DRENTORKOL-3810 file (N, C-alpha, C; in nm, 4 decimals):
REM DRENTORKOL-3810
@n.u->3.3541; n.v->1.9897; n.w->1.4564; ca.u->3.2816; ca.v->1.8656; ca.w->1.4357; c.u->3.1789; c.v->1.8523; c.w->1.5483
@n.u->3.0561; n.v->1.8254; n.w->1.5109; ca.u->2.9472; ca.v->1.8049; ca.w->1.6060; c.u->2.9003; c.v->1.6596; c.w->1.5934
@n.u->2.8971; n.v->1.5882; n.w->1.7049; ca.u->2.8473; ca.v->1.4505; ca.w->1.7089; c.u->2.7273; c.v->1.4484; c.w->1.8026
@n.u->2.6199; n.v->1.3829; n.w->1.7610; ca.u->2.5007; ca.v->1.3728; ca.w->1.8454; c.u->2.4497; c.v->1.2290; c.w->1.8481
@n.u->2.3893; n.v->1.1925; n.w->1.9610; ca.u->2.3184; ca.v->1.0655; ca.w->1.9729; c.u->2.2157; c.v->1.0791; c.w->2.0836
@n.u->2.1105; n.v->0.9977; n.w->2.0757; ca.u->2.0008; ca.v->1.0056; ca.w->2.1724; c.u->2.0499; c.v->0.9784; c.w->2.3133
@n.u->1.9836; n.v->1.0415; n.w->2.4075; ca.u->2.0112; ca.v->1.0211; ca.w->2.5491; c.u->1.8943; c.v->0.9419; c.w->2.6072
@n.u->1.9125; n.v->0.8107; n.w->2.6250; ca.u->1.8004; ca.v->0.7313; ca.w->2.6781; c.u->1.7733; c.v->0.7645; c.w->2.8245
@n.u->1.6466; n.v->0.7593; n.w->2.8637; ca.u->1.6122; ca.v->0.7839; ca.w->3.0039; c.u->1.6635; c.v->0.6713; c.w->3.0928
@n.u->1.6671; n.v->0.5507; n.w->3.0379; ca.u->1.7185; ca.v->0.4348; ca.w->3.1087; c.u->1.8194; c.v->0.3678; c.w->3.0167
@n.u->1.9180; n.v->0.3030; n.w->3.0752; ca.u->2.0141; ca.v->0.2307; ca.w->2.9920; c.u->1.9352; c.v->0.1270; c.w->2.9119
@n.u->1.9576; n.v->0.1247; n.w->2.7828; ca.u->1.8834; ca.v->0.0374; ca.w->2.6940; c.u->1.9804; c.v->-0.0420; c.w->2.6069
@n.u->1.9385; n.v->-0.1603; n.w->2.5667; ca.u->2.0207; ca.v->-0.2412; ca.w->2.4771; c.u->1.9910; c.v->-0.2107; c.w->2.3305
@n.u->1.8981; n.v->-0.1190; n.w->2.3059; ca.u->1.8664; ca.v->-0.0810; ca.w->2.1682; c.u->1.9797; c.v->0.0016; c.w->2.1093
@n.u->1.9973; n.v->-0.0114; n.w->1.9786; ca.u->2.0996; ca.v->0.0680; ca.w->1.9114; c.u->2.0568; c.v->0.2142; c.w->1.9036
@n.u->2.1517; n.v->0.3034; n.w->1.9262; ca.u->2.1311; ca.v->0.4469; ca.w->1.9141; c.u->2.2060; c.v->0.4944; c.w->1.7903
@n.u->2.1380; n.v->0.5658; n.w->1.7018; ca.u->2.2047; ca.v->0.6203; ca.w->1.5841; c.u->2.3006; c.v->0.7309; c.w->1.6255
@n.u->2.4173; n.v->0.7349; n.w->1.5618; ca.u->2.5181; ca.v->0.8372; ca.w->1.5883; c.u->2.5318; c.v->0.9221; c.w->1.4631
@n.u->2.5275; n.v->1.0544; n.w->1.4819; ca.u->2.5362; ca.v->1.1486; ca.w->1.3694; c.u->2.6563; c.v->1.2406; c.w->1.3869
@n.u->2.7222; n.v->1.2688; n.w->1.2765; ca.u->2.8279; ca.v->1.3695; ca.w->1.2731; c.u->2.7812; c.v->1.4778; c.w->1.1771
@n.u->2.7683; n.v->1.5992; n.w->1.2283; ca.u->2.7205; ca.v->1.7115; ca.w->1.1470; c.u->2.5941; c.v->1.6733; c.w->1.0699
@n.u->2.4975; n.v->1.6118; n.w->1.1389; ca.u->2.3650; ca.v->1.5739; ca.w->1.0883; c.u->2.3661; c.v->1.4557; c.w->0.9920
@n.u->2.4806; n.v->1.3913; n.w->0.9683; ca.u->2.4884; ca.v->1.2751; ca.w->0.8801; c.u->2.5138; c.v->1.1505; c.w->0.9655
@n.u->2.4337; n.v->1.0455; n.w->0.9431; ca.u->2.4501; ca.v->0.9229; ca.w->1.0210; c.u->2.5854; c.v->0.8586; c.w->0.9893
@n.u->2.6617; n.v->0.8263; n.w->1.0961; ca.u->2.7938; ca.v->0.7646; ca.w->1.0776; c.u->2.8000; c.v->0.6242; c.w->1.1381
@n.u->2.6930; n.v->0.5805; n.w->1.2013; ca.u->2.6908; ca.v->0.4473; ca.w->1.2604; c.u->2.5896; c.v->0.4393; c.w->1.3721
@n.u->2.6066; n.v->0.3370; n.w->1.4551; ca.u->2.5162; ca.v->0.3183; ca.w->1.5680; c.u->2.5935; c.v->0.2540; c.w->1.6816
@n.u->2.5389; n.v->0.2656; n.w->1.8019; ca.u->2.6031; ca.v->0.2039; ca.w->1.9179; c.u->2.4974; c.v->0.1611; c.w->2.0170
@n.u->2.5397; n.v->0.0715; n.w->2.1059; ca.u->2.4474; ca.v->0.0252; ca.w->2.2083; c.u->2.5261; c.v->-0.0106; c.w->2.3332
@n.u->2.4564; n.v->-0.0035; n.w->2.4431; ca.u->2.5060; ca.v->-0.0447; ca.w->2.5733; c.u->2.4766; c.v->-0.1934; c.w->2.5893
@n.u->2.5634; n.v->-0.2673; n.w->2.6575; ca.u->2.5355; ca.v->-0.4082; ca.w->2.6866; c.u->2.5973; c.v->-0.4451; c.w->2.8213
@n.u->2.5470; n.v->-0.5537; n.w->2.8796; ca.u->2.5954; ca.v->-0.6022; ca.w->3.0096; c.u->2.6689; c.v->-0.7334; c.w->2.9912
@n.u->2.7657; n.v->-0.7566; n.w->3.0780; ca.u->2.8415; ca.v->-0.8815; ca.w->3.0747; c.u->2.7753; c.v->-0.9848; c.w->3.1650
@n.u->2.7755; n.v->-1.1083; n.w->3.1212; ca.u->2.7346; ca.v->-1.2213; ca.w->3.2041; c.u->2.6053; c.v->-1.2023; c.w->3.2793
@n.u->2.6096; n.v->-1.2230; n.w->3.4106; ca.u->2.4901; ca.v->-1.2200; ca.w->3.4950; c.u->2.4613; c.v->-1.0839; c.w->3.5558
@n.u->2.5327; n.v->-0.9813; n.w->3.5149; ca.u->2.5147; ca.v->-0.8504; ca.w->3.5751; c.u->2.3712; c.v->-0.8015; c.w->3.5544
@n.u->2.3102; n.v->-0.7545; n.w->3.6619; ca.u->2.1733; ca.v->-0.7017; ca.w->3.6539; c.u->2.1692; c.v->-0.5524; c.w->3.6825
@n.u->2.2837; n.v->-0.4939; n.w->3.7097; ca.u->2.2860; ca.v->-0.3539; ca.w->3.7477; c.u->2.3586; c.v->-0.2720; c.w->3.6405
@n.u->2.2810; n.v->-0.2022; n.w->3.5592; ca.u->2.3380; ca.v->-0.1233; ca.w->3.4498; c.u->2.4313; c.v->-0.0156; c.w->3.5028
@n.u->2.4071; n.v->0.0300; n.w->3.6233; ca.u->2.4866; ca.v->0.1375; ca.w->3.6800; c.u->2.6318; c.v->0.0958; c.w->3.7018
@n.u->2.6546; n.v->-0.0323; n.w->3.7286; ca.u->2.7899; ca.v->-0.0783; ca.w->3.7590; c.u->2.8463; c.v->-0.1708; c.w->3.6523
@n.u->2.7928; n.v->-0.1694; n.w->3.5347; ca.u->2.8433; ca.v->-0.2532; ca.w->3.4269; c.u->2.8254; c.v->-0.1778; c.w->3.2955
@n.u->2.9220; n.v->-0.0945; n.w->3.2604; ca.u->2.9127; ca.v->-0.0080; ca.w->3.1440; c.u->2.9978; c.v->-0.0662; c.w->3.0317
@n.u->2.9323; n.v->-0.1135; n.w->2.9275; ca.u->2.9974; ca.v->-0.1676; ca.w->2.8079; c.u->2.9275; c.v->-0.1077; c.w->2.6868
@n.u->3.0063; n.v->-0.0667; n.w->2.5876; ca.u->2.9499; ca.v->-0.0005; ca.w->2.4711; c.u->3.0020; c.v->-0.0690; c.w->2.3450
@n.u->2.9119; n.v->-0.0985; n.w->2.2530; ca.u->2.9484; ca.v->-0.1504; ca.w->2.1215; c.u->2.9177; c.v->-0.0424; c.w->2.0194
@n.u->3.0157; n.v->-0.0113; n.w->1.9328; ca.u->2.9985; ca.v->0.0906; ca.w->1.8300; c.u->3.0174; c.v->0.0279; c.w->1.6926
@n.u->2.9202; n.v->0.0481; n.w->1.6051; ca.u->2.9262; ca.v->-0.0061; ca.w->1.4694; c.u->2.9301; c.v->0.1096; c.w->1.3703
@n.u->3.0472; n.v->0.1326; n.w->1.3132; ca.u->3.0608; ca.v->0.2300; ca.w->1.2054; c.u->3.0303; c.v->0.1582; c.w->1.0752
@n.u->3.0427; n.v->0.2261; n.w->0.9642; ca.u->3.0135; ca.v->0.1618; ca.w->0.8366; c.u->3.1244; c.v->0.0656; c.w->0.7955
@n.u->3.2459; n.v->0.0862; n.w->0.8456; ca.u->3.3559; ca.v->-0.0028; ca.w->0.8095; c.u->3.4376; c.v->-0.0517; c.w->0.9287
@n.u->3.4035; n.v->-0.0103; n.w->1.0510; ca.u->3.4782; ca.v->-0.0516; ca.w->1.1700; c.u->3.3826; c.v->-0.0834; c.w->1.2837
@n.u->3.4264; n.v->-0.1756; n.w->1.3684; ca.u->3.3512; ca.v->-0.2113; ca.w->1.4885; c.u->3.4420; c.v->-0.1902; c.w->1.6088
@n.u->3.3897; n.v->-0.1217; n.w->1.7091; ca.u->3.4642; ca.v->-0.0982; ca.w->1.8331; c.u->3.3822; c.v->-0.1506; c.w->1.9504
@n.u->3.4522; n.v->-0.1883; n.w->2.0574; ca.u->3.3874; ca.v->-0.2252; ca.w->2.1828; c.u->3.4632; c.v->-0.1625; c.w->2.2973
@n.u->3.3898; n.v->-0.1080; n.w->2.3912; ca.u->3.4462; ca.v->-0.0626; ca.w->2.5179; c.u->3.3940; c.v->-0.1613; c.w->2.6208
@n.u->3.4856; n.v->-0.2412; n.w->2.6759; ca.u->3.4482; ca.v->-0.3514; ca.w->2.7642; c.u->3.5008; c.v->-0.3251; c.w->2.9046
@n.u->3.4092; n.v->-0.3166; n.w->3.0002; ca.u->3.4495; ca.v->-0.2911; ca.w->3.1377; c.u->3.5212; c.v->-0.4125; c.w->3.1948
@n.u->3.6378; n.v->-0.3882; n.w->3.2533; ca.u->3.7151; ca.v->-0.4959; ca.w->3.3139; c.u->3.6829; c.v->-0.5107; c.w->3.4624
@n.u->3.6706; n.v->-0.3978; n.w->3.5325; ca.u->3.6278; ca.v->-0.4029; ca.w->3.6727; c.u->3.5868; c.v->-0.2651; c.w->3.7207
@n.u->3.5187; n.v->-0.2644; n.w->3.8359; ca.u->3.4780; ca.v->-0.1410; ca.w->3.9015; c.u->3.4848; c.v->-0.1606; c.w->4.0519
@n.u->3.5527; n.v->-0.0714; n.w->4.1186; ca.u->3.5469; ca.v->-0.0616; ca.w->4.2650; c.u->3.5462; c.v->0.0865; c.w->4.2994
@n.u->3.4882; n.v->0.1210; n.w->4.4107; ca.u->3.4869; ca.v->0.2608; ca.w->4.4546; c.u->3.6305; c.v->0.3110; c.w->4.4706
@n.u->3.7162; n.v->0.2272; n.w->4.5249; ca.u->3.8546; ca.v->0.2671; ca.w->4.5512; c.u->3.9361; c.v->0.2861; c.w->4.4231
@n.u->3.9207; n.v->0.1957; n.w->4.3265; ca.u->4.0032; ca.v->0.1983; ca.w->4.2060; c.u->3.9341; c.v->0.2555; c.w->4.0829
@n.u->3.8054; n.v->0.2859; n.w->4.0903; ca.u->3.7331; ca.v->0.3382; ca.w->3.9761; c.u->3.6992; c.v->0.2292; c.w->3.8755
@n.u->3.6730; n.v->0.2709; n.w->3.7539; ca.u->3.6358; ca.v->0.1789; ca.w->3.6465; c.u->3.7542; c.v->0.1660; c.w->3.5506
@n.u->3.7780; n.v->0.0446; n.w->3.5031; ca.u->3.8815; ca.v->0.0192; ca.w->3.4028; c.u->3.8153; c.v->-0.0499; c.w->3.2834
@n.u->3.8461; n.v->-0.0018; n.w->3.1632; ca.u->3.7920; ca.v->-0.0596; ca.w->3.0407; c.u->3.9043; c.v->-0.0946; c.w->2.9440
@n.u->3.8788; n.v->-0.1939; n.w->2.8593; ca.u->3.9590; ca.v->-0.2201; ca.w->2.7407; c.u->3.8805; c.v->-0.1687; c.w->2.6216
@n.u->3.9510; n.v->-0.1131; n.w->2.5228; ca.u->3.8873; ca.v->-0.0653; ca.w->2.3999; c.u->3.9402; c.v->-0.1510; c.w->2.2854
@n.u->3.8476; n.v->-0.2137; n.w->2.2148; ca.u->3.8830; ca.v->-0.3065; ca.w->2.1075; c.u->3.8358; c.v->-0.2542; c.w->1.9725
@n.u->3.9162; n.v->-0.2799; n.w->1.8690; ca.u->3.8782; ca.v->-0.2513; ca.w->1.7308; c.u->3.8814; c.v->-0.3843; c.w->1.6572
@n.u->3.7646; n.v->-0.4306; n.w->1.6138; ca.u->3.7522; ca.v->-0.5606; ca.w->1.5474; c.u->3.8192; c.v->-0.6719; c.w->1.6278
@n.u->3.8030; n.v->-0.6662; n.w->1.7610; ca.u->3.8552; ca.v->-0.7697; ca.w->1.8500; c.u->3.9976; c.v->-0.7496; c.w->1.8970
@n.u->4.0677; n.v->-0.6474; n.w->1.8477; ca.u->4.2061; ca.v->-0.6212; ca.w->1.8875; c.u->4.2122; c.v->-0.5057; c.w->1.9862
@n.u->4.2884; n.v->-0.5229; n.w->2.0946; ca.u->4.3038; ca.v->-0.4185; ca.w->2.1963; c.u->4.3787; c.v->-0.3003; c.w->2.1375
@n.u->4.3175; n.v->-0.1802; n.w->2.1430; ca.u->4.3824; ca.v->-0.0610; ca.w->2.0880; c.u->4.4001; c.v->0.0493; c.w->2.1914
@n.u->4.3252; n.v->0.0423; n.w->2.3037; ca.u->4.3309; ca.v->0.1514; ca.w->2.4011; c.u->4.2830; c.v->0.1025; c.w->2.5367
@n.u->4.3104; n.v->0.1850; n.w->2.6373; ca.u->4.2622; ca.v->0.1636; ca.w->2.7741; c.u->4.1872; c.v->0.2891; c.w->2.8163
@n.u->4.0862; n.v->0.2679; n.w->2.9006; ca.u->4.0104; ca.v->0.3797; ca.w->2.9575; c.u->3.9972; c.v->0.3568; c.w->3.1066
@n.u->3.9836; n.v->0.4673; n.w->3.1820; ca.u->3.9629; ca.v->0.4552; ca.w->3.3257; c.u->3.8970; c.v->0.5813; c.w->3.3797
@n.u->3.8376; n.v->0.5673; n.w->3.4973; ca.u->3.7860; ca.v->0.6830; ca.w->3.5705; c.u->3.8858; c.v->0.7150; c.w->3.6807
@n.u->3.8600; n.v->0.8239; n.w->3.7513; ca.u->3.9440; ca.v->0.8591; ca.w->3.8652; c.u->3.9297; c.v->0.7557; c.w->3.9758
@n.u->4.0302; n.v->0.7524; n.w->4.0629; ca.u->4.0306; ca.v->0.6557; ca.w->4.1725; c.u->3.9821; c.v->0.7218; c.w->4.3004
@n.u->3.9026; n.v->0.6478; n.w->4.3766; ca.u->3.8567; ca.v->0.6959; ca.w->4.5060; c.u->3.7216; c.v->0.7646; c.w->4.4999
@n.u->3.6568; n.v->0.7661; n.w->4.6143; ca.u->3.5224; ca.v->0.8234; ca.w->4.6247; c.u->3.5208; c.v->0.9730; c.w->4.5960
@n.u->3.6293; n.v->1.0426; n.w->4.6265; ca.u->3.6334; ca.v->1.1879; ca.w->4.6083; c.u->3.6942; c.v->1.2300; c.w->4.4748
@n.u->3.7248; n.v->1.1346; n.w->4.3888; ca.u->3.7826; ca.v->1.1673; ca.w->4.2585; c.u->3.6822; c.v->1.2447; c.w->4.1732
@n.u->3.7349; n.v->1.3353; n.w->4.0939; ca.u->3.6523; ca.v->1.4128; ca.w->4.0024; c.u->3.5909; c.v->1.3190; c.w->3.8986
@n.u->3.4641; n.v->1.3417; n.w->3.8626; ca.u->3.4011; ca.v->1.2598; ca.w->3.7597; c.u->3.4667; c.v->1.2876; c.w->3.6252
@n.u->3.4966; n.v->1.1797; n.w->3.5544; ca.u->3.5575; ca.v->1.1925; ca.w->3.4232; c.u->3.6160; c.v->1.0594; c.w->3.3801
@n.u->3.6607; n.v->1.0542; n.w->3.2558; ca.u->3.7277; ca.v->0.9356; ca.w->3.2045; c.u->3.8557; c.v->0.9781; c.w->3.1338
@n.u->3.9522; n.v->0.8872; n.w->3.1363; ca.u->4.0755; ca.v->0.9054; ca.w->3.0618; c.u->4.0826; c.v->0.7991; c.w->2.9537
@n.u->4.1338; n.v->0.8353; n.w->2.8375; ca.u->4.1421; ca.v->0.7451; ca.w->2.7228; c.u->4.2837; c.v->0.7519; c.w->2.6688
@n.u->4.3494; n.v->0.6361; n.w->2.6562; ca.u->4.4876; ca.v->0.6310; ca.w->2.6079; c.u->4.5008; c.v->0.5249; c.w->2.4999
@n.u->4.5319; n.v->0.5662; n.w->2.3769; ca.u->4.5617; ca.v->0.4710; ca.w->2.2703; c.u->4.6938; c.v->0.4025; c.w->2.3034
@n.u->4.7036; n.v->0.2733; n.w->2.2789; ca.u->4.8233; ca.v->0.1986; ca.w->2.3156; c.u->4.9445; c.v->0.2357; c.w->2.2309
@n.u->4.9242; n.v->0.2754; n.w->2.1065; ca.u->5.0377; ca.v->0.3021; ca.w->2.0180; c.u->5.0649; c.v->0.4508; c.w->1.9983
@n.u->5.0069; n.v->0.5362; n.w->2.0803; ca.u->5.0265; ca.v->0.6806; ca.w->2.0649; c.u->5.0467; c.v->0.7460; c.w->2.2010
@n.u->5.1086; n.v->0.8612; n.w->2.1984; ca.u->5.1313; ca.v->0.9395; ca.w->2.3204; c.u->5.0060; c.v->1.0178; c.w->2.3613
@n.u->4.9137; n.v->1.0381; n.w->2.2684; ca.u->4.7968; ca.v->1.1204; ca.w->2.2914; c.u->4.7125; c.v->1.0700; c.w->2.4089
@n.u->4.6739; n.v->1.1619; n.w->2.4964; ca.u->4.5844; ca.v->1.1291; ca.w->2.6066; c.u->4.4607; c.v->1.2171; c.w->2.5967
@n.u->4.3442; n.v->1.1534; n.w->2.5888; ca.u->4.2171; ca.v->1.2250; ca.w->2.5862; c.u->4.1507; c.v->1.2068; c.w->2.7215
@n.u->4.0999; n.v->1.3146; n.w->2.7764; ca.u->4.0260; ca.v->1.3075; ca.w->2.9025; c.u->3.8954; c.v->1.3843; c.w->2.8863
@n.u->3.7930; n.v->1.3365; n.w->2.9543; ca.u->3.6664; ca.v->1.4096; ca.w->2.9609; c.u->3.6405; c.v->1.4346; c.w->3.1083
@n.u->3.6308; n.v->1.5608; n.w->3.1458; ca.u->3.6132; ca.v->1.6003; ca.w->3.2856; c.u->3.4751; c.v->1.6628; c.w->3.3040
@n.u->3.4035; n.v->1.6163; n.w->3.4058; ca.u->3.2698; ca.v->1.6699; ca.w->3.4345; c.u->3.2816; c.v->1.8134; c.w->3.4845
@n.u->3.1910; n.v->1.8987; n.w->3.4380; ca.u->3.1839; ca.v->2.0390; ca.w->3.4785; c.u->3.0377; c.v->2.0740; c.w->3.5051
@n.u->3.0164; n.v->2.1878; n.w->3.5656; ca.u->2.8829; ca.v->2.2463; ca.w->3.5819; c.u->2.7809; c.v->2.1464; c.w->3.6342
@n.u->2.8083; n.v->2.0913; n.w->3.7517; ca.u->2.7149; ca.v->1.9997; ca.w->3.8183; c.u->2.6793; c.v->1.8800; c.w->3.7308
@n.u->2.7769; n.v->1.8277; n.w->3.6593; ca.u->2.7636; ca.v->1.7082; ca.w->3.5752; c.u->2.6684; c.v->1.7268; c.w->3.4573
@n.u->2.6424; n.v->1.8492; n.w->3.4144; ca.u->2.5590; ca.v->1.8688; ca.w->3.2956; c.u->2.6441; c.v->1.8909; c.w->3.1719
@n.u->2.7755; n.v->1.8994; n.w->3.1916; ca.u->2.8660; ca.v->1.9248; ca.w->3.0813; c.u->2.9992; c.v->1.8573; c.w->3.1107
@n.u->3.0670; n.v->1.8150; n.w->3.0059; ca.u->3.2013; ca.v->1.7607; ca.w->3.0204; c.u->3.2947; c.v->1.8302; c.w->2.9237
@n.u->3.4160; n.v->1.8583; n.w->2.9695; ca.u->3.5159; ca.v->1.9206; ca.w->2.8836; c.u->3.6083; c.v->1.8136; c.w->2.8273
@n.u->3.6303; n.v->1.8171; n.w->2.6973; ca.u->3.7242; ca.v->1.7268; ca.w->2.6318; c.u->3.8614; c.v->1.7916; c.w->2.6364
@n.u->3.9586; n.v->1.7169; n.w->2.6893; ca.u->4.0946; ca.v->1.7662; ca.w->2.7050; c.u->4.1888; c.v->1.6741; c.w->2.6281
@n.u->4.2693; n.v->1.7305; n.w->2.5403; ca.u->4.3699; ca.v->1.6546; ca.w->2.4662; c.u->4.5052; c.v->1.6994; c.w->2.5182
@n.u->4.5757; n.v->1.6078; n.w->2.5838; ca.u->4.7043; ca.v->1.6415; ca.w->2.6460; c.u->4.6928; c.v->1.7682; c.w->2.7307
@n.u->4.5891; n.v->1.7735; n.w->2.8142; ca.u->4.5621; ca.v->1.8822; ca.w->2.9093; c.u->4.5209; c.v->2.0144; c.w->2.8449
@n.u->4.4860; n.v->2.0141; n.w->2.7166; ca.u->4.4345; ca.v->2.1345; ca.w->2.6511; c.u->4.2885; c.v->2.1146; c.w->2.6150
@n.u->4.2063; n.v->2.2146; n.w->2.6450; ca.u->4.0620; ca.v->2.2089; ca.w->2.6190; c.u->4.0375; c.v->2.2117; c.w->2.4680
@n.u->3.9762; n.v->2.1048; n.w->2.4152; ca.u->3.9541; ca.v->2.0959; ca.w->2.2697; c.u->3.8072; c.v->2.0797; c.w->2.2324
@n.u->3.7196; n.v->2.0704; n.w->2.3319; ca.u->3.5780; ca.v->2.0519; ca.w->2.3015; c.u->3.4970; c.v->2.0299; c.w->2.4267
@n.u->3.3696; n.v->2.0003; n.w->2.4059; ca.u->3.2819; ca.v->1.9761; ca.w->2.5210; c.u->3.1716; c.v->1.8796; c.w->2.4815
@n.u->3.1079; n.v->1.8239; n.w->2.5823; ca.u->2.9904; ca.v->1.7406; ca.w->2.5627; c.u->2.8840; c.v->1.7883; c.w->2.6605
@n.u->2.7604; n.v->1.7879; n.w->2.6145; ca.u->2.6485; ca.v->1.8327; ca.w->2.6975; c.u->2.5323; c.v->1.7364; c.w->2.6847
@n.u->2.4589; n.v->1.7243; n.w->2.7926; ca.u->2.3315; ca.v->1.6538; ca.w->2.7916; c.u->2.2253; c.v->1.7589; c.w->2.7611
@n.u->2.1495; n.v->1.7389; n.w->2.6534; ca.u->2.0481; ca.v->1.8375; ca.w->2.6147; c.u->1.9104; c.v->1.7733; c.w->2.6160
@n.u->1.8109; n.v->1.8554; n.w->2.6435; ca.u->1.6737; ca.v->1.8080; ca.w->2.6479; c.u->1.6487; c.v->1.7268; c.w->2.7740
@n.u->1.5221; n.v->1.7117; n.w->2.8086; ca.u->1.4899; ca.v->1.6335; ca.w->2.9276; c.u->1.4005; c.v->1.5163; c.w->2.8897
@n.u->1.2800; n.v->1.5444; n.w->2.8475; ca.u->1.1880; ca.v->1.4363; ca.w->2.8108; c.u->1.1732; c.v->1.4222; c.w->2.6596
@n.u->1.1790; n.v->1.5340; n.w->2.5895; ca.u->1.1611; ca.v->1.5325; ca.w->2.4450; c.u->1.2914; c.v->1.5723; c.w->2.3771
@n.u->1.3256; n.v->1.4991; n.w->2.2723; ca.u->1.4464; ca.v->1.5270; ca.w->2.1959; c.u->1.5709; c.v->1.5311; c.w->2.2854
@n.u->1.5753; n.v->1.4442; n.w->2.3856; ca.u->1.6923; ca.v->1.4411; ca.w->2.4727; c.u->1.8073; c.v->1.3716; c.w->2.4012
@n.u->1.9254; n.v->1.4309; n.w->2.4119; ca.u->2.0407; ca.v->1.3797; ca.w->2.3385; c.u->2.1696; c.v->1.4259; c.w->2.4055
@n.u->2.2768; n.v->1.3591; n.w->2.3678; ca.u->2.4104; ca.v->1.4034; ca.w->2.4050; c.u->2.4711; c.v->1.4697; c.w->2.2820
@n.u->2.5398; n.v->1.5787; n.w->2.3047; ca.u->2.6046; ca.v->1.6526; ca.w->2.1967; c.u->2.7531; c.v->1.6626; c.w->2.2294
@n.u->2.8355; n.v->1.6324; n.w->2.1303; ca.u->2.9807; ca.v->1.6450; ca.w->2.1433; c.u->3.0256; c.v->1.7497; c.w->2.0423
@n.u->3.0925; n.v->1.8530; n.w->2.0895; ca.u->3.1402; ca.v->1.9612; ca.w->2.0037; c.u->3.2930; c.v->1.9662; c.w->2.0143
@n.u->3.3606; n.v->1.9229; n.w->1.9085; ca.u->3.5071; ca.v->1.9251; ca.w->1.9053; c.u->3.5498; c.v->2.0405; c.w->1.8161
@n.u->3.6263; n.v->2.1357; n.w->1.8727; ca.u->3.6653; ca.v->2.2520; ca.w->1.7945; c.u->3.8155; c.v->2.2585; c.w->1.7700
@n.u->3.8843; n.v->2.1453; n.w->1.7828; ca.u->4.0278; ca.v->2.1394; ca.w->1.7576; c.u->4.0558; c.v->2.0210; c.w->1.6647
@n.u->4.1188; n.v->2.0455; n.w->1.5522; ca.u->4.1402; ca.v->1.9410; ca.w->1.4516; c.u->4.2519; c.v->1.8436; c.w->1.4882
@n.u->4.3237; n.v->1.8663; n.w->1.5978; ca.u->4.4305; ca.v->1.7738; ca.w->1.6374; c.u->4.3756; c.v->1.6396; c.w->1.6857
@n.u->4.2493; n.v->1.6346; n.w->1.7250; ca.u->4.1899; ca.v->1.5089; ca.w->1.7688; c.u->4.1568; c.v->1.4257; c.w->1.6450
@n.u->4.2286; n.v->1.3158; n.w->1.6283; ca.u->4.2140; ca.v->1.2336; ca.w->1.5079; c.u->4.1369; c.v->1.1046; c.w->1.5346
@n.u->4.0737; n.v->1.0945; n.w->1.6493; ca.u->3.9957; ca.v->0.9757; ca.w->1.6839; c.u->3.8772; c.v->0.9626; c.w->1.5890
@n.u->3.8473; n.v->0.8393; n.w->1.5490; ca.u->3.7294; ca.v->0.8145; ca.w->1.4654; c.u->3.6058; c.v->0.8696; c.w->1.5381
@n.u->3.5186; n.v->0.9430; n.w->1.4701; ca.u->3.4011; ca.v->1.0001; ca.w->1.5361; c.u->3.3121; c.v->0.8959; c.w->1.6045
@n.u->3.2964; n.v->0.7771; n.w->1.5453; ca.u->3.2115; ca.v->0.6752; ca.w->1.6079; c.u->3.2747; c.v->0.6259; c.w->1.7379
@n.u->3.4073; n.v->0.6166; n.w->1.7429; ca.u->3.4766; ca.v->0.5778; ca.w->1.8655; c.u->3.4655; c.v->0.6877; c.w->1.9701
@n.u->3.4806; n.v->0.8126; n.w->1.9296; ca.u->3.4648; ca.v->0.9243; ca.w->2.0225; c.u->3.3250; c.v->0.9241; c.w->2.0832
@n.u->3.2231; n.v->0.8950; n.w->2.0026; ca.u->3.0858; ca.v->0.8879; ca.w->2.0544; c.u->3.0758; c.v->0.7812; c.w->2.1633
@n.u->3.1392; n.v->0.6667; n.w->2.1437; ca.u->3.1372; ca.v->0.5603; ca.w->2.2443; c.u->3.2083; c.v->0.6001; c.w->2.3715
@n.u->3.3215; n.v->0.6693; n.w->2.3600; ca.u->3.3951; ca.v->0.7164; ca.w->2.4777; c.u->3.3083; c.v->0.8143; c.w->2.5563
@n.u->3.2408; n.v->0.9031; n.w->2.4849; ca.u->3.1529; ca.v->1.0014; ca.w->2.5513; c.u->3.0342; c.v->0.9309; c.w->2.6175
@n.u->2.9759; n.v->0.8315; n.w->2.5514; ca.u->2.8648; ca.v->0.7558; ca.w->2.6098; c.u->2.9109; c.v->0.6863; c.w->2.7381
@n.u->3.0306; n.v->0.6282; n.w->2.7372; ca.u->3.0854; ca.v->0.5650; ca.w->2.8576; c.u->3.1058; c.v->0.6693; c.w->2.9675
@n.u->3.1514; n.v->0.7895; n.w->2.9312; ca.u->3.1673; ca.v->0.8978; ca.w->3.0290; c.u->3.0348; c.v->0.9287; c.w->3.0981
@n.u->2.9294; n.v->0.9470; n.w->3.0194; ca.u->2.7998; ca.v->0.9813; ca.w->3.0785; c.u->2.7457; c.v->0.8667; c.w->3.1640
@n.u->2.7617; n.v->0.7437; n.w->3.1183; ca.u->2.7129; ca.v->0.6277; ca.w->3.1952; c.u->2.7933; c.v->0.6111; c.w->3.3234
@n.u->2.9243; n.v->0.6261; n.w->3.3156; ca.u->3.0096; ca.v->0.6067; ca.w->3.4339; c.u->2.9950; c.v->0.7198; c.w->3.5334
@n.u->2.9617; n.v->0.8390; n.w->3.4879; ca.u->2.9495; ca.v->0.9511; ca.w->3.5815; c.u->2.8304; c.v->0.9324; c.w->3.6749
@n.u->2.7423; n.v->0.8392; n.w->3.6424; ca.u->2.6294; ca.v->0.8089; ca.w->3.7301; c.u->2.6637; c.v->0.7017; c.w->3.8335
@n.u->2.7869; n.v->0.6500; n.w->3.8314; ca.u->2.8231; ca.v->0.5406; ca.w->3.9206; c.u->2.8571; c.v->0.5869; c.w->4.0617
@n.u->2.8893; n.v->0.7135; n.w->4.0802; ca.u->2.9282; ca.v->0.7575; ca.w->4.2147; c.u->2.8243; c.v->0.8442; c.w->4.2762
END
């Protein structure tokens, strides 16, 4: 499964179309909470599929404790996400569904130009930032069918990974 979406040069509130294997599956956008003026330290993602709505809402960020998010489906809490703790923590995010044992992690590799998708500590895919000024996009390549996450939700998790990896 290949998922792609545009890579904005600056965090934007405009919706980005999300494609799975070249077919549009929804759209997503970044948003800020309350009075926050710094996109770098306030990462929130709204994902609109054709039949589901998800939100990744940042709960807090500190250098010592990393970033913590709640993941909502139509307003109901379904998962938690977090980054590593501490200034020297490896860049990446962890994703845990509340009703399942499955743990998804995205770990930064190759000088932050690529991330490896890990399902229960097994490599199941990767994400890359492609292009620079023209046709710049993020690409997610999942090559293991055990990952049953909705593609639009996976796109949001990956977008949060790329946005949060710029926080340190």
